[in-house]
VEXGUPA-405845 format. One line per 2 residues: number of its first residue (from 1); their letters; for each residue y, x, z of C-alpha. Coordinates in steps of 0.05 Angstrom, whole numbers, plus 5000, padded with zeros to 4 digits. Layout:
NUM = A = Y/X/Z  ...;
//
This chain:
1 = MH = 0753/2359/6830  0751/2284/6803;
3 = PP = 0774/2262/6746  0849/2226/6751;
5 = EC = 0807/2152/6731  0772/2157/6796;
7 = LN = 0828/2176/6834  0858/2117/6814;
9 = RR = 0799/2072/6822  0784/2102/6898;
11 = HW = 0863/2089/6907  0860/2018/6881;
13 = LR = 0795/1999/6926  0830/2025/6986;
15 = AA = 0890/1979/6980  0841/1914/6954;
17 = GA = 0800/1929/7026  0864/1929/7061;
19 = AL = 0882/1865/7031  0825/1830/7042;
21 = TL = 0826/1792/7105  0758/1807/7144;
23 = GT = 0704/1748/7157  0678/1732/7234;
25 = AG = 0608/1709/7244  0560/1738/7194;
27 = VR = 0597/1801/7187  0551/1856/7163;
29 = WA = 0568/1920/7200  0559/1979/7156;
31 = FA = 0552/2033/7210  0502/2030/7270;
33 = AT = 0516/2061/7338  0504/2140/7341;
35 = PQ = 0438/2141/7390  0473/2183/7443;
37 = AR = 0516/2118/7453  0528/2074/7507;
39 = GK = 0552/1998/7514  0616/1979/7483;
41 = LV = 0690/1994/7490  0744/1949/7492;
43 = VV = 0827/1970/7495  0875/1929/7506;
45 = ML = 0945/1957/7497  1013/1927/7533;
47 = RG = 1068/1948/7484  1139/1947/7510;
49 = AL = 1117/1984/7584  1084/1935/7640;
51 = DG = 1122/1935/7700  1055/1966/7747;
53 = LA = 1090/1964/7811  1100/1880/7803;
55 = AV = 1030/1884/7776  0997/1922/7827;
57 = PP = 1056/1918/7883  1053/1968/7934;
59 = VG = 1057/1918/7987  1036/1976/8050;
61 = DP = 1087/2038/8034  1134/2031/8077;
63 = HW = 1187/2030/8021  1164/1972/7976;
65 = SR = 1209/1927/8016  1276/1978/8007;
67 = LR = 1261/1974/7927  1239/1901/7916;
69 = SP = 1255/1839/7961  1196/1795/7974;
71 = GG = 1201/1728/7927  1153/1674/7914;
73 = EA = 1081/1665/7909  1045/1725/7963;
75 = PL = 1001/1776/7912  0930/1776/7921;
77 = GL = 0910/1840/7968  0869/1885/7954;
79 = DN = 0865/1939/8005  0916/1966/8060;
81 = TF = 0964/1985/8007  0954/1953/7952;
83 = AL = 0961/1882/7926  0957/1840/7851;
85 = HP = 1009/1793/7830  0987/1733/7836;
87 = AL = 0973/1708/7764  0923/1757/7761;
89 = AG = 0874/1712/7798  0816/1720/7749;
91 = LH = 0824/1805/7761  0826/1792/7831;
93 = RW = 0762/1759/7824  0725/1819/7780;
95 = YG = 0754/1860/7836  0713/1832/7893;
97 = EG = 0667/1827/7850  0664/1906/7834;
99 = QL = 0681/1892/7761  0755/1913/7757;
101 = LV = 0788/1987/7780  0861/1996/7784;
103 = VH = 0886/2062/7774  0961/2071/7798;
105 = AV = 1011/2131/7787  0986/2142/7716;
107 = AS = 1013/2164/7660  1006/2199/7594;
109 = PY = 1042/2273/7577  1107/2242/7561;
111 = RE = 1163/2246/7609  1220/2208/7572;
113 = RS = 1228/2139/7572  1231/2125/7489;
115 = HF = 1180/2064/7473  1168/2089/7399;
117 = DA = 1148/2166/7423  1104/2140/7482;
119 = QQ = 1062/2102/7442  1050/2150/7386;
121 = VL = 1032/2205/7445  0989/2149/7481;
123 = ES = 0958/2131/7424  0947/2201/7381;
125 = GG = 0931/2237/7445  0961/2281/7445;
127 = ER = 1016/2324/7488  1083/2318/7462;
129 = PF = 1110/2265/7407  1085/2280/7326;
131 = AL = 1041/2337/7357  0981/2295/7317;
133 = DT = 0975/2239/7274  0909/2214/7271;
135 = GW = 0891/2178/7329  0850/2198/7391;
137 = LG = 0792/2129/7376  0795/2151/7311;
139 = RA = 0774/2224/7310  0725/2208/7359;
141 = LA = 0692/2155/7312  0695/2203/7253;
143 = LG = 0651/2240/7298  0588/2199/7300;
145 = RS = 0563/2140/7261  0601/2076/7315;
147 = QG = 0650/2029/7274  0709/2000/7304;
149 = VA = 0749/1947/7293  0824/1931/7310;
151 = LS = 0851/1847/7313  0912/1862/7290;
153 = PS = 0946/1853/7215  0949/1938/7215;
155 = MP = 0910/1985/7232  0932/2020/7303;
157 = LA = 0947/2086/7300  0900/2102/7363;
159 = LR = 0836/2091/7304  0871/2126/7244;
161 = GT = 0841/2189/7229  0767/2151/7197;
163 = EQ = 0737/2101/7155  0695/2082/7202;
165 = AT = 0749/2032/7234  0774/1968/7203;
167 = TW = 0826/1919/7220  0811/1839/7229;
169 = TP = 0865/1781/7231  0859/1696/7234;
171 = SR = 0878/1673/7162  0874/1605/7127;
173 = RD = 0878/1643/7056  0824/1620/7007;
175 = AP = 0763/1677/6996  0769/1711/6926;
177 = EA = 0726/1683/6874  0664/1708/6865;
179 = DF = 0681/1723/6789  0738/1769/6816;
181 = MA = 0686/1806/6865  0630/1811/6818;
183 = RV = 0673/1846/6760  0703/1899/6818;
185 = AR = 0631/1899/6842  0612/1927/6773;
187 = LY = 0677/1978/6758  0648/2017/6817;
189 = EG = 0567/2013/6796  0576/2087/6769;
191 = DD = 0606/2115/6838  0561/2126/6908;
193 = HL = 0624/2126/6945  0657/2075/6916;
195 = QR = 0604/2027/6916  0579/2031/6978;
197 = RW = 0652/2025/7012  0662/1961/6967;
199 = QQ = 0593/1938/6995  0635/1947/7057;
201 = VQ = 0687/1909/7042  0642/1852/7014;
203 = SQ = 0600/1845/7081  0667/1837/7123;
205 = AM = 0693/1784/7078  0631/1734/7076;
207 = GP = 0685/1684/7101  0706/1640/7169;
209 = ME = 0649/1614/7213  0640/1537/7215;
211 = QP = 0635/1525/7291  0683/1500/7342;
213 = GD = 0739/1544/7369  0738/1588/7315;
215 = PM = 0799/1621/7311  0813/1632/7238;
217 = KM = 0818/1547/7245  0850/1548/7304;
219 = GM = 0905/1594/7280  0952/1630/7326;
221 = GG = 1012/1571/7347  0995/1507/7399;
223 = GG = 0999/1553/7456  1043/1609/7450;
225 = PG = 1028/1685/7456  0985/1670/7512;
227 = NA = 0936/1626/7465  0950/1678/7413;
229 = FA = 0915/1732/7459  0851/1699/7486;
231 = TL = 0846/1676/7403  0835/1747/7385;
233 = AT = 0799/1773/7458  0746/1719/7444;
235 = QA = 0737/1744/7369  0735/1818/7401;
237 = GR = 0684/1801/7434  0639/1757/7390;
239 = FL = 0649/1811/7343  0627/1869/7402;
241 = AE = 0569/1831/7418  0534/1821/7345;
243 = PG = 0473/1865/7335  0497/1925/7299;
245 = GP = 0565/1900/7304  0628/1954/7325;
247 = SV = 0625/1991/7390  0699/1990/7398;
249 = AW = 0748/1934/7400  0832/1946/7399;
251 = LD = 0876/1889/7419  0954/1892/7424;
253 = VN = 0994/1858/7473  1068/1859/7443;
255 = GW = 1126/1834/7500  1129/1879/7561;
257 = DT = 1195/1903/7549  1226/1866/7614;
259 = HT = 1296/1885/7623  1319/1822/7637;
261 = QQ = 1293/1763/7683  1230/1804/7694;
263 = AP = 1194/1752/7749  1197/1699/7704;
265 = RL = 1173/1727/7650  1114/1775/7684;
267 = QR = 1087/1706/7713  1076/1676/7631;
269 = LL = 1052/1748/7608  1000/1761/7655;
271 = GA = 0977/1696/7658  0969/1705/7588;
273 = LD = 0931/1777/7603  0886/1752/7650;
275 = AG = 0863/1694/7615  0849/1726/7563;
277 = LL = 0808/1777/7584  0770/1721/7619;
279 = SL = 0758/1696/7543  0743/1770/7531;
281 = RN = 0688/1769/7581  0660/1701/7554;
283 = SL = 0644/1719/7492  0614/1782/7501;
285 = GD = 0560/1745/7538  0507/1794/7562;
287 = TW = 0537/1854/7523  0598/1852/7587;
289 = AD = 0538/1886/7629  0559/1954/7596;
291 = TT = 0626/1943/7568  0695/1968/7590;
293 = VL = 0760/1948/7578  0809/1999/7590;
295 = VM = 0881/1957/7596  0938/2012/7588;
297 = TE = 1023/2010/7575  1064/2070/7539;
299 = FG = 1095/2078/7609  1123/2046/7683;
301 = RS = 1184/2022/7696  1234/2037/7743;
303 = AA = 1224/2025/7818  1285/1983/7824;
305 = FN = 1315/1925/7797  1371/1930/7749;
307 = GS = 1438/1884/7753  1399/1837/7705;
309 = GG = 1333/1822/7742  1293/1865/7711;
311 = TD = 1276/1939/7711  1281/1993/7657;
313 = HG = 1241/2039/7622  1205/2097/7677;
315 = TG = 1148/2140/7682  1090/2134/7732;
317 = GV = 1056/2051/7708  0983/2031/7721;
319 = AF = 0922/2022/7676  0858/1971/7687;
321 = LA = 0790/1989/7692  0736/1929/7682;
323 = GG = 0668/1916/7665  0603/1900/7687;
325 = AV = 0579/1970/7700  0648/1990/7726;
327 = AG = 0634/2012/7795  0706/1968/7819;
329 = GR = 0729/1948/7883  0775/2008/7886;
331 = VL = 0848/2029/7872  0845/2098/7843;
333 = GD = 0896/2151/7842  0939/2203/7892;
335 = WP = 0987/2155/7917  1064/2194/7919;
337 = GL = 1097/2143/7959  1167/2102/7941;
339 = SS = 1218/2149/7988  1276/2164/7951;
341 = SA = 1256/2242/7956  1185/2225/7921;
343 = LL = 1204/2183/7860  1214/2219/7799;
345 = DG = 1281/2230/7782  1300/2184/7846;
347 = RD = 1280/2127/7800  1215/2125/7775;
349 = LR = 1141/2123/7808  1115/2192/7786;
351 = PT = 1050/2205/7763  0999/2232/7786;
353 = TD = 0945/2213/7733  0935/2236/7662;
355 = VR = 0913/2174/7620  0864/2228/7578;
357 = SL = 0828/2235/7645  0803/2161/7629;
359 = QR = 0803/2163/7552  0744/2226/7565;
361 = AL = 0704/2195/7601  0708/2122/7562;
363 = LQ = 0697/2170/7500  0630/2208/7537;
365 = RH = 0602/2140/7547  0608/2091/7503;
367 = LG = 0614/2147/7443  0568/2194/7470;
369 = IG = 0621/2249/7452  0605/2318/7485;
371 = SA = 0660/2349/7522  0666/2414/7469;
373 = HL = 0684/2362/7414  0734/2324/7472;
375 = AQ = 0766/2391/7487  0780/2413/7415;
377 = QV = 0785/2357/7361  0786/2287/7401;
379 = LP = 0845/2306/7466  0866/2377/7461;
381 = GA = 0895/2387/7526  0875/2344/7565;
383 = PP = 0843/2346/7630  0772/2334/7655;
385 = AM = 0742/2264/7648  0756/2226/7715;
387 = SG = 0691/2221/7748  0656/2165/7788;
389 = LW = 0686/2105/7743  0612/2068/7726;
391 = RS = 0564/2047/7768  0493/2071/7727;
//
């Protein structure tokens, strides 16, 4: 048992580490990827519930026109049934290059319509709200030596459950004084665990990059939310591409709860998402060749518009997988159709794919987690991993 003063010091270190803003270029990541791990993983969480029927409209479904009257710019065709929203021109190019997979009619096991509970299920990897209090990525990282980073002011639930995840956000604050850092280092010289953790904090607080376009200098303003997401996506790519950098990056994009005036709002939101993902790919450079990006949301939205030109909370939605090795150019999933009898509760797209089958496949490839660990510790109760997602 640790003496009380050691416990107090541990508590203080965690608080001090959480308060420090992490550096950018020159970060010395404390953990290398496990030998069996492969490539990098980026998860983009669209909070508020993206309307998958607007992002990937099923224009070939005979019941589509009954639910959504066509208007505005024509969608970008994918196959005989599906198209992409016109604001997703970059993703449409990736689809043509075979580097984008669309998974339609996808959902977590959750079947109610609360944002709070749905996000808890999606991030925890559980089968019902609050069945698990740590995250699927956090539990997976804890099994190996790979590291994750959330580009977020606070640690998202998905990455909780491990000491091998940290957070980063742009900041203009000055670095701590050298004398303060030296005194803290001396305080922990007698404790191997605390000293190791303090060295990690120091390595992640090296100071901002001194080069054009640095998000520490750009900040989050001057262009609205789209510019902010592109800034974070660019930095995520830099972190992942750095030798010895993290294996996993997490990005949040808020604002997808489109109850009113959905069309103009989605035009802006999807355009910002598209631009941010293109920025991510550019900053990854050669690392893109074996990076997979999962874009997911807590649930879909109602099949028909409401009286305010928007959509209400639904069930089945859409997910995207993108990356240099993704076996793309396809829309996956068992399409349930949009007839009145096919809709869940007469109002929602019926889900036919469990998002955890995607999560399992991603963890197997990129973190090297075996099937037994996945089933028992990381995603208990999840269906088998979806196959055929990558070319090699």
